[in-house]
N, C-alpha and C positions, 0 to 999 in steps of 0.2 A: 656684147659679150657672146662668144660662141657657145652654143648648146650642143651637146652630143648625146644622142639616145643610145642606151646600152641594153642589150637583151639579156646578158648574164646567162647564156645558154647552158653553160656547164654547171651553174649553181641552182637556178630556179628560173626557167625561161618565161618570157613575157607571153601574154595572150595575143590574139590576133588584132586587138584594137587599142593597145596601150604599150608603153615602154616600161620595162621593169625598173630602169633607172634613167635619170637625166643628169648629166654633169654640166654645170654652168659655172665656169671659172673654178674656184676651189670648193664649190658647193655640190653635194651629191644628194639628189632626191630619189628615194626608193619607194616604189609603189607597194601597196599592201601585199604582205606575204602570209601564206598559211602553211600548214603542214601537208597539204595535198601532194600526193605522189611520193610520200615518204612512208616508212613503216609506222610512223606516229599518226598517220591520217585518221585512223579509227581509234587512236589512243586517248589517254587522259589529257586534261587541260595542261598539266605540267609537262607531259611528254611533247605536246604540240608546242608549248612555249620554248622548250630547248631547241627544237628543230627550227623554229622561226628565227630565234636569235642567232642560231648558227648560220642560217642563210644570210641574214642581214649583215652580220660581222664579216662573213666571207666576201660579200659584195663590196664592202668598204675596203677590205684588204686588197681585193682585185684592182681597186683604183688607187692603190698606194697609201691607203689610210690605215688607221688602227681603231679598235673599238672606242677608245677615248675620244675620237673625232666625231662620234655620233652625239649630236646635241639634242635631238628631239625624237621621241617615239610617240605614236598614237596607237593605243591598243583598243581594238574593237573586239568586244567579248560577248558571247552568247548569254552568259549568266554572270552579271557583275558580282553576285554574292560569292562566287568561287574565287574571285580575284581581290576582293576587298574585305577585311583589311589586308594590306600587303604584308605577309609574314611567312615564316616557315620555309618550305621548299622553294617558294617563289623568290624569296630573298637570296637563297643559296644559288639558284639558277642565275639571277641577275649578277651576283657577285662573281660567279664562274666566268661570265662573259665580259663584265665591265670592271672587275676589281672594285676600287673605290671611286671610279670615274663614271658615276651614273649620269645618264642623260635626263633631261626633263621628260616627263611621261604623263600622258593624258589617257584616262580610261573612259571608254564610251560603250554603253550597252546597246546591242543591235540584234536583229534577227537575220540569221544566215539562211541561204536557200537550201543548205544541206545540214542535216542534224549532226553529222560527224564533225563539223567545224566548231571548235571552241573559241578560237582566237585568230585574228588577223592584225598584223602590225605594219605600219608604214614608218619611214624614218627619214631624217634629214641629218646629213653629216657635213661638217666644215673641215676640209682636208688641209693639212699644213703643207 
């Protein structure tokens, strides 16, 4: 199966040592996205969540998919207590991007190298 590396330069460019996305057949793997380089970079966790989900859904659309094609998200968060329980504004933001077609989602607490990063999300989509 052919694999194509994608930089997504106009959405959220890759770094020098990785691909932002890899397309393998009808599967799209998107590396971790943060709000860095956006107005939300120093914003609240929910502001960053909105930017990250926007970037991910735009990458999927750029490959001909739709948000409902996103099957798996992994959320790496600086403070799990700000993300669990999953309620309020967080649900509203997810509904804004996915409607009722939510992907599976894993929440992992981590330490980021920069204090301004609240969240990083990677994704897997299966495109029709």
